[in-house]
mmCIF file as Biopython writes it, N, C-alpha, C and O atoms, coordinates in Angstrom:
data_model
#
loop_
_atom_site.group_PDB
_atom_site.id
_atom_site.type_symbol
_atom_site.label_atom_id
_atom_site.label_alt_id
_atom_site.label_comp_id
_atom_site.label_asym_id
_atom_site.label_entity_id
_atom_site.label_seq_id
_atom_site.pdbx_PDB_ins_code
_atom_site.Cartn_x
_atom_site.Cartn_y
_atom_site.Cartn_z
_atom_site.occupancy
_atom_site.B_iso_or_equiv
_atom_site.auth_seq_id
_atom_site.auth_asym_id
_atom_site.pdbx_PDB_model_num
ATOM 1   N N  . UNK A ? 1  ? 7.721  8.212   1.272  1.0 0.0 1  A 1 
ATOM 2   C CA . UNK A ? 1  ? 8.379  7.328   2.214  1.0 0.0 1  A 1 
ATOM 3   C C  . UNK A ? 1  ? 9.385  6.486   1.452  1.0 0.0 1  A 1 
ATOM 4   O O  . UNK A ? 1  ? 9.090  5.992   0.363  1.0 0.0 1  A 1 
ATOM 5   N N  . UNK A ? 2  ? 10.555 6.323   2.011  1.0 0.0 2  A 1 
ATOM 6   C CA . UNK A ? 2  ? 11.578 5.445   1.451  1.0 0.0 2  A 1 
ATOM 7   C C  . UNK A ? 2  ? 11.886 4.360   2.461  1.0 0.0 2  A 1 
ATOM 8   O O  . UNK A ? 2  ? 12.092 4.642   3.642  1.0 0.0 2  A 1 
ATOM 9   N N  . UNK A ? 3  ? 11.918 3.122   2.001  1.0 0.0 3  A 1 
ATOM 10  C CA . UNK A ? 3  ? 12.162 1.979   2.876  1.0 0.0 3  A 1 
ATOM 11  C C  . UNK A ? 3  ? 13.323 1.181   2.306  1.0 0.0 3  A 1 
ATOM 12  O O  . UNK A ? 3  ? 13.409 0.955   1.099  1.0 0.0 3  A 1 
ATOM 13  N N  . UNK A ? 4  ? 14.213 0.758   3.195  1.0 0.0 4  A 1 
ATOM 14  C CA . UNK A ? 4  ? 15.306 -0.139  2.800  1.0 0.0 4  A 1 
ATOM 15  C C  . UNK A ? 4  ? 14.936 -1.533  3.275  1.0 0.0 4  A 1 
ATOM 16  O O  . UNK A ? 4  ? 14.617 -1.719  4.450  1.0 0.0 4  A 1 
ATOM 17  N N  . UNK A ? 5  ? 14.974 -2.522  2.379  1.0 0.0 5  A 1 
ATOM 18  C CA . UNK A ? 5  ? 14.584 -3.862  2.772  1.0 0.0 5  A 1 
ATOM 19  C C  . UNK A ? 5  ? 15.675 -4.858  2.425  1.0 0.0 5  A 1 
ATOM 20  O O  . UNK A ? 5  ? 16.371 -4.718  1.419  1.0 0.0 5  A 1 
ATOM 21  N N  . UNK A ? 6  ? 15.811 -5.856  3.268  1.0 0.0 6  A 1 
ATOM 22  C CA . UNK A ? 6  ? 16.797 -6.908  3.064  1.0 0.0 6  A 1 
ATOM 23  C C  . UNK A ? 6  ? 16.142 -8.237  3.419  1.0 0.0 6  A 1 
ATOM 24  O O  . UNK A ? 6  ? 15.479 -8.354  4.450  1.0 0.0 6  A 1 
ATOM 25  N N  . UNK A ? 7  ? 16.328 -9.234  2.565  1.0 0.0 7  A 1 
ATOM 26  C CA . UNK A ? 7  ? 15.778 -10.564 2.822  1.0 0.0 7  A 1 
ATOM 27  C C  . UNK A ? 7  ? 16.943 -11.515 3.047  1.0 0.0 7  A 1 
ATOM 28  O O  . UNK A ? 7  ? 17.812 -11.651 2.186  1.0 0.0 7  A 1 
ATOM 29  N N  . UNK A ? 8  ? 16.964 -12.165 4.188  1.0 0.0 8  A 1 
ATOM 30  C CA . UNK A ? 8  ? 18.021 -13.124 4.528  1.0 0.0 8  A 1 
ATOM 31  C C  . UNK A ? 8  ? 19.422 -12.530 4.396  1.0 0.0 8  A 1 
ATOM 32  O O  . UNK A ? 8  ? 20.336 -13.194 3.906  1.0 0.0 8  A 1 
ATOM 33  N N  . UNK A ? 9  ? 19.591 -11.285 4.832  1.0 0.0 9  A 1 
ATOM 34  C CA . UNK A ? 9  ? 20.907 -10.672 4.837  1.0 0.0 9  A 1 
ATOM 35  C C  . UNK A ? 9  ? 21.417 -10.215 3.489  1.0 0.0 9  A 1 
ATOM 36  O O  . UNK A ? 9  ? 22.581 -9.832  3.366  1.0 0.0 9  A 1 
ATOM 37  N N  . UNK A ? 10 ? 20.567 -10.249 2.471  1.0 0.0 10 A 1 
ATOM 38  C CA . UNK A ? 10 ? 21.000 -9.779  1.163  1.0 0.0 10 A 1 
ATOM 39  C C  . UNK A ? 10 ? 21.200 -8.268  1.196  1.0 0.0 10 A 1 
ATOM 40  O O  . UNK A ? 10 ? 20.794 -7.602  2.148  1.0 0.0 10 A 1 
ATOM 41  N N  . UNK A ? 11 ? 21.814 -7.744  0.175  1.0 0.0 11 A 1 
ATOM 42  C CA . UNK A ? 11 ? 22.051 -6.297  0.116  1.0 0.0 11 A 1 
ATOM 43  C C  . UNK A ? 11 ? 20.710 -5.565  0.138  1.0 0.0 11 A 1 
ATOM 44  O O  . UNK A ? 11 ? 19.816 -5.894  -0.641 1.0 0.0 11 A 1 
ATOM 45  N N  . UNK A ? 12 ? 20.564 -4.592  1.009  1.0 0.0 12 A 1 
ATOM 46  C CA . UNK A ? 12 ? 19.297 -3.864  1.100  1.0 0.0 12 A 1 
ATOM 47  C C  . UNK A ? 12 ? 18.957 -3.137  -0.197 1.0 0.0 12 A 1 
ATOM 48  O O  . UNK A ? 12 ? 19.832 -2.597  -0.872 1.0 0.0 12 A 1 
ATOM 49  N N  . UNK A ? 13 ? 17.692 -3.136  -0.524 1.0 0.0 13 A 1 
ATOM 50  C CA . UNK A ? 13 ? 17.210 -2.429  -1.702 1.0 0.0 13 A 1 
ATOM 51  C C  . UNK A ? 13 ? 16.365 -1.244  -1.254 1.0 0.0 13 A 1 
ATOM 52  O O  . UNK A ? 13 ? 15.577 -1.353  -0.315 1.0 0.0 13 A 1 
ATOM 53  N N  . UNK A ? 14 ? 16.532 -0.126  -1.925 1.0 0.0 14 A 1 
ATOM 54  C CA . UNK A ? 14 ? 15.751 1.062   -1.588 1.0 0.0 14 A 1 
ATOM 55  C C  . UNK A ? 14 ? 14.468 1.039   -2.412 1.0 0.0 14 A 1 
ATOM 56  O O  . UNK A ? 14 ? 14.509 0.977   -3.641 1.0 0.0 14 A 1 
ATOM 57  N N  . UNK A ? 15 ? 13.348 1.090   -1.734 1.0 0.0 15 A 1 
ATOM 58  C CA . UNK A ? 15 ? 12.070 1.091   -2.422 1.0 0.0 15 A 1 
ATOM 59  C C  . UNK A ? 15 ? 11.162 2.127   -1.789 1.0 0.0 15 A 1 
ATOM 60  O O  . UNK A ? 15 ? 11.371 2.533   -0.646 1.0 0.0 15 A 1 
ATOM 61  N N  . UNK A ? 16 ? 10.163 2.550   -2.528 1.0 0.0 16 A 1 
ATOM 62  C CA . UNK A ? 16 ? 9.281  3.595   -2.025 1.0 0.0 16 A 1 
ATOM 63  C C  . UNK A ? 16 ? 7.819  3.198   -2.168 1.0 0.0 16 A 1 
ATOM 64  O O  . UNK A ? 16 ? 7.449  2.421   -3.048 1.0 0.0 16 A 1 
ATOM 65  N N  . UNK A ? 17 ? 7.004  3.747   -1.289 1.0 0.0 17 A 1 
ATOM 66  C CA . UNK A ? 17 ? 5.556  3.622   -1.377 1.0 0.0 17 A 1 
ATOM 67  C C  . UNK A ? 17 ? 5.041  2.199   -1.466 1.0 0.0 17 A 1 
ATOM 68  O O  . UNK A ? 17 ? 5.495  1.315   -0.739 1.0 0.0 17 A 1 
ATOM 69  N N  . UNK A ? 18 ? 4.080  1.984   -2.370 1.0 0.0 18 A 1 
ATOM 70  C CA . UNK A ? 18 ? 3.398  0.696   -2.480 1.0 0.0 18 A 1 
ATOM 71  C C  . UNK A ? 18 ? 4.278  -0.402  -3.061 1.0 0.0 18 A 1 
ATOM 72  O O  . UNK A ? 18 ? 3.886  -1.569  -3.047 1.0 0.0 18 A 1 
ATOM 73  N N  . UNK A ? 19 ? 5.439  -0.064  -3.564 1.0 0.0 19 A 1 
ATOM 74  C CA . UNK A ? 19 ? 6.338  -1.067  -4.133 1.0 0.0 19 A 1 
ATOM 75  C C  . UNK A ? 19 ? 6.914  -1.988  -3.069 1.0 0.0 19 A 1 
ATOM 76  O O  . UNK A ? 19 ? 7.517  -3.009  -3.399 1.0 0.0 19 A 1 
ATOM 77  N N  . UNK A ? 20 ? 6.737  -1.644  -1.788 1.0 0.0 20 A 1 
ATOM 78  C CA . UNK A ? 20 ? 7.284  -2.462  -0.699 1.0 0.0 20 A 1 
ATOM 79  C C  . UNK A ? 20 ? 6.772  -3.889  -0.793 1.0 0.0 20 A 1 
ATOM 80  O O  . UNK A ? 20 ? 7.568  -4.828  -0.801 1.0 0.0 20 A 1 
ATOM 81  N N  . UNK A ? 21 ? 5.476  -4.069  -0.864 1.0 0.0 21 A 1 
ATOM 82  C CA . UNK A ? 21 ? 4.891  -5.411  -0.900 1.0 0.0 21 A 1 
ATOM 83  C C  . UNK A ? 21 ? 5.390  -6.195  -2.103 1.0 0.0 21 A 1 
ATOM 84  O O  . UNK A ? 21 ? 5.763  -7.361  -1.975 1.0 0.0 21 A 1 
ATOM 85  N N  . UNK A ? 22 ? 5.399  -5.557  -3.278 1.0 0.0 22 A 1 
ATOM 86  C CA . UNK A ? 22 ? 5.822  -6.240  -4.493 1.0 0.0 22 A 1 
ATOM 87  C C  . UNK A ? 22 ? 7.291  -6.651  -4.431 1.0 0.0 22 A 1 
ATOM 88  O O  . UNK A ? 22 ? 7.656  -7.732  -4.893 1.0 0.0 22 A 1 
ATOM 89  N N  . UNK A ? 23 ? 8.130  -5.791  -3.861 1.0 0.0 23 A 1 
ATOM 90  C CA . UNK A ? 23 ? 9.555  -6.111  -3.755 1.0 0.0 23 A 1 
ATOM 91  C C  . UNK A ? 23 ? 9.790  -7.292  -2.825 1.0 0.0 23 A 1 
ATOM 92  O O  . UNK A ? 23 ? 10.617 -8.159  -3.109 1.0 0.0 23 A 1 
ATOM 93  N N  . UNK A ? 24 ? 9.061  -7.324  -1.711 1.0 0.0 24 A 1 
ATOM 94  C CA . UNK A ? 24 ? 9.200  -8.444  -0.777 1.0 0.0 24 A 1 
ATOM 95  C C  . UNK A ? 24 ? 8.737  -9.733  -1.439 1.0 0.0 24 A 1 
ATOM 96  O O  . UNK A ? 24 ? 9.382  -10.771 -1.295 1.0 0.0 24 A 1 
ATOM 97  N N  . UNK A ? 25 ? 7.634  -9.675  -2.157 1.0 0.0 25 A 1 
ATOM 98  C CA . UNK A ? 25 ? 7.114  -10.864 -2.833 1.0 0.0 25 A 1 
ATOM 99  C C  . UNK A ? 25 ? 8.125  -11.398 -3.848 1.0 0.0 25 A 1 
ATOM 100 O O  . UNK A ? 25 ? 8.320  -12.610 -3.943 1.0 0.0 25 A 1 
ATOM 101 N N  . UNK A ? 26 ? 8.768  -10.512 -4.607 1.0 0.0 26 A 1 
ATOM 102 C CA . UNK A ? 26 ? 9.783  -10.949 -5.575 1.0 0.0 26 A 1 
ATOM 103 C C  . UNK A ? 26 ? 10.994 -11.553 -4.872 1.0 0.0 26 A 1 
ATOM 104 O O  . UNK A ? 26 ? 11.519 -12.578 -5.307 1.0 0.0 26 A 1 
ATOM 105 N N  . UNK A ? 27 ? 11.437 -10.922 -3.789 1.0 0.0 27 A 1 
ATOM 106 C CA . UNK A ? 27 ? 12.609 -11.420 -3.063 1.0 0.0 27 A 1 
ATOM 107 C C  . UNK A ? 27 ? 12.341 -12.792 -2.466 1.0 0.0 27 A 1 
ATOM 108 O O  . UNK A ? 27 ? 13.196 -13.676 -2.519 1.0 0.0 27 A 1 
ATOM 109 N N  . UNK A ? 28 ? 11.163 -12.969 -1.901 1.0 0.0 28 A 1 
ATOM 110 C CA . UNK A ? 28 ? 10.803 -14.266 -1.316 1.0 0.0 28 A 1 
ATOM 111 C C  . UNK A ? 28 ? 10.695 -15.318 -2.418 1.0 0.0 28 A 1 
ATOM 112 O O  . UNK A ? 28 ? 11.131 -16.454 -2.235 1.0 0.0 28 A 1 
ATOM 113 N N  . UNK A ? 29 ? 10.121 -14.948 -3.552 1.0 0.0 29 A 1 
ATOM 114 C CA . UNK A ? 29 ? 10.024 -15.870 -4.682 1.0 0.0 29 A 1 
ATOM 115 C C  . UNK A ? 29 ? 11.392 -16.272 -5.206 1.0 0.0 29 A 1 
ATOM 116 O O  . UNK A ? 29 ? 11.582 -17.409 -5.639 1.0 0.0 29 A 1 
ATOM 117 N N  . UNK A ? 30 ? 12.350 -15.347 -5.171 1.0 0.0 30 A 1 
ATOM 118 C CA . UNK A ? 30 ? 13.704 -15.639 -5.632 1.0 0.0 30 A 1 
ATOM 119 C C  . UNK A ? 30 ? 14.380 -16.673 -4.742 1.0 0.0 30 A 1 
ATOM 120 O O  . UNK A ? 30 ? 15.287 -17.378 -5.184 1.0 0.0 30 A 1 
ATOM 121 N N  . UNK A ? 31 ? 13.939 -16.766 -3.488 1.0 0.0 31 A 1 
ATOM 122 C CA . UNK A ? 31 ? 14.483 -17.762 -2.562 1.0 0.0 31 A 1 
ATOM 123 C C  . UNK A ? 31 ? 13.813 -19.124 -2.740 1.0 0.0 31 A 1 
ATOM 124 O O  . UNK A ? 31 ? 14.153 -20.083 -2.047 1.0 0.0 31 A 1 
ATOM 125 N N  . UNK A ? 32 ? 12.864 -19.205 -3.668 1.0 0.0 32 A 1 
ATOM 126 C CA . UNK A ? 32 ? 12.214 -20.477 -3.941 1.0 0.0 32 A 1 
ATOM 127 C C  . UNK A ? 32 ? 10.928 -20.705 -3.173 1.0 0.0 32 A 1 
ATOM 128 O O  . UNK A ? 32 ? 10.345 -21.787 -3.253 1.0 0.0 32 A 1 
ATOM 129 N N  . UNK A ? 33 ? 10.476 -19.712 -2.435 1.0 0.0 33 A 1 
ATOM 130 C CA . UNK A ? 33 ? 9.232  -19.847 -1.691 1.0 0.0 33 A 1 
ATOM 131 C C  . UNK A ? 33 ? 8.070  -19.389 -2.562 1.0 0.0 33 A 1 
ATOM 132 O O  . UNK A ? 33 ? 8.246  -18.538 -3.434 1.0 0.0 33 A 1 
ATOM 133 N N  . UNK A ? 34 ? 6.911  -19.933 -2.338 1.0 0.0 34 A 1 
ATOM 134 C CA . UNK A ? 34 ? 5.728  -19.560 -3.109 1.0 0.0 34 A 1 
ATOM 135 C C  . UNK A ? 34 ? 4.630  -19.085 -2.164 1.0 0.0 34 A 1 
ATOM 136 O O  . UNK A ? 34 ? 3.688  -19.827 -1.886 1.0 0.0 34 A 1 
ATOM 137 N N  . UNK A ? 35 ? 4.742  -17.869 -1.675 1.0 0.0 35 A 1 
ATOM 138 C CA . UNK A ? 35 ? 3.732  -17.385 -0.731 1.0 0.0 35 A 1 
ATOM 139 C C  . UNK A ? 35 ? 2.407  -17.089 -1.421 1.0 0.0 35 A 1 
ATOM 140 O O  . UNK A ? 35 ? 2.370  -16.638 -2.566 1.0 0.0 35 A 1 
ATOM 141 N N  . UNK A ? 36 ? 1.341  -17.347 -0.712 1.0 0.0 36 A 1 
ATOM 142 C CA . UNK A ? 36 ? 0.024  -16.985 -1.213 1.0 0.0 36 A 1 
ATOM 143 C C  . UNK A ? 36 ? -0.205 -15.496 -0.977 1.0 0.0 36 A 1 
ATOM 144 O O  . UNK A ? 36 ? -0.778 -14.801 -1.816 1.0 0.0 36 A 1 
ATOM 145 N N  . UNK A ? 37 ? 0.250  -15.024 0.169  1.0 0.0 37 A 1 
ATOM 146 C CA . UNK A ? 37 ? 0.093  -13.613 0.516  1.0 0.0 37 A 1 
ATOM 147 C C  . UNK A ? 37 ? 1.327  -13.149 1.278  1.0 0.0 37 A 1 
ATOM 148 O O  . UNK A ? 37 ? 1.855  -13.878 2.119  1.0 0.0 37 A 1 
ATOM 149 N N  . UNK A ? 38 ? 1.777  -11.957 0.988  1.0 0.0 38 A 1 
ATOM 150 C CA . UNK A ? 38 ? 2.928  -11.388 1.674  1.0 0.0 38 A 1 
ATOM 151 C C  . UNK A ? 38 ? 2.450  -10.275 2.585  1.0 0.0 38 A 1 
ATOM 152 O O  . UNK A ? 38 ? 1.763  -9.355  2.142  1.0 0.0 38 A 1 
ATOM 153 N N  . UNK A ? 39 ? 2.811  -10.356 3.858  1.0 0.0 39 A 1 
ATOM 154 C CA . UNK A ? 39 ? 2.502  -9.293  4.806  1.0 0.0 39 A 1 
ATOM 155 C C  . UNK A ? 39 ? 3.817  -8.666  5.241  1.0 0.0 39 A 1 
ATOM 156 O O  . UNK A ? 39 ? 4.767  -9.376  5.572  1.0 0.0 39 A 1 
ATOM 157 N N  . UNK A ? 40 ? 3.876  -7.354  5.242  1.0 0.0 40 A 1 
ATOM 158 C CA . UNK A ? 40 ? 5.106  -6.634  5.560  1.0 0.0 40 A 1 
ATOM 159 C C  . UNK A ? 40 ? 4.904  -5.819  6.822  1.0 0.0 40 A 1 
ATOM 160 O O  . UNK A ? 40 ? 3.927  -5.081  6.945  1.0 0.0 40 A 1 
ATOM 161 N N  . UNK A ? 41 ? 5.831  -5.955  7.756  1.0 0.0 41 A 1 
ATOM 162 C CA . UNK A ? 41 ? 5.845  -5.116  8.951  1.0 0.0 41 A 1 
ATOM 163 C C  . UNK A ? 41 ? 7.073  -4.223  8.854  1.0 0.0 41 A 1 
ATOM 164 O O  . UNK A ? 41 ? 8.202  -4.715  8.852  1.0 0.0 41 A 1 
ATOM 165 N N  . UNK A ? 42 ? 6.861  -2.929  8.775  1.0 0.0 42 A 1 
ATOM 166 C CA . UNK A ? 42 ? 7.976  -1.989  8.703  1.0 0.0 42 A 1 
ATOM 167 C C  . UNK A ? 42 ? 8.402  -1.664  10.125 1.0 0.0 42 A 1 
ATOM 168 O O  . UNK A ? 42 ? 7.642  -1.067  10.887 1.0 0.0 42 A 1 
ATOM 169 N N  . UNK A ? 43 ? 9.626  -2.060  10.481 1.0 0.0 43 A 1 
ATOM 170 C CA . UNK A ? 43 ? 10.109 -1.884  11.838 1.0 0.0 43 A 1 
ATOM 171 C C  . UNK A ? 43 ? 10.784 -0.539  12.044 1.0 0.0 43 A 1 
ATOM 172 O O  . UNK A ? 43 ? 10.765 0.002   13.149 1.0 0.0 43 A 1 
ATOM 173 N N  . UNK A ? 44 ? 11.379 0.003   10.991 1.0 0.0 44 A 1 
ATOM 174 C CA . UNK A ? 44 ? 12.073 1.276   11.140 1.0 0.0 44 A 1 
ATOM 175 C C  . UNK A ? 44 ? 12.170 1.957   9.784  1.0 0.0 44 A 1 
ATOM 176 O O  . UNK A ? 44 ? 12.482 1.311   8.783  1.0 0.0 44 A 1 
ATOM 177 N N  . UNK A ? 45 ? 11.909 3.228   9.747  1.0 0.0 45 A 1 
ATOM 178 C CA . UNK A ? 45 ? 12.056 4.017   8.532  1.0 0.0 45 A 1 
ATOM 179 C C  . UNK A ? 45 ? 12.997 5.161   8.859  1.0 0.0 45 A 1 
ATOM 180 O O  . UNK A ? 45 ? 12.750 5.935   9.784  1.0 0.0 45 A 1 
ATOM 181 N N  . UNK A ? 46 ? 14.078 5.266   8.096  1.0 0.0 46 A 1 
ATOM 182 C CA . UNK A ? 46 ? 15.078 6.297   8.358  1.0 0.0 46 A 1 
ATOM 183 C C  . UNK A ? 46 ? 15.070 7.305   7.229  1.0 0.0 46 A 1 
ATOM 184 O O  . UNK A ? 46 ? 15.843 8.263   7.251  1.0 0.0 46 A 1 
#
């Protein structure tokens, strides 16, 4: 599975498999947020 993700309109990043959660956590952390847990809802996979 390949997923394209974008946080706050940033350039989408292509990620695969279990890396989805880790990529979202890093992107959210880069915005200065400190989440305890990241939950991802995949709305569309092309």
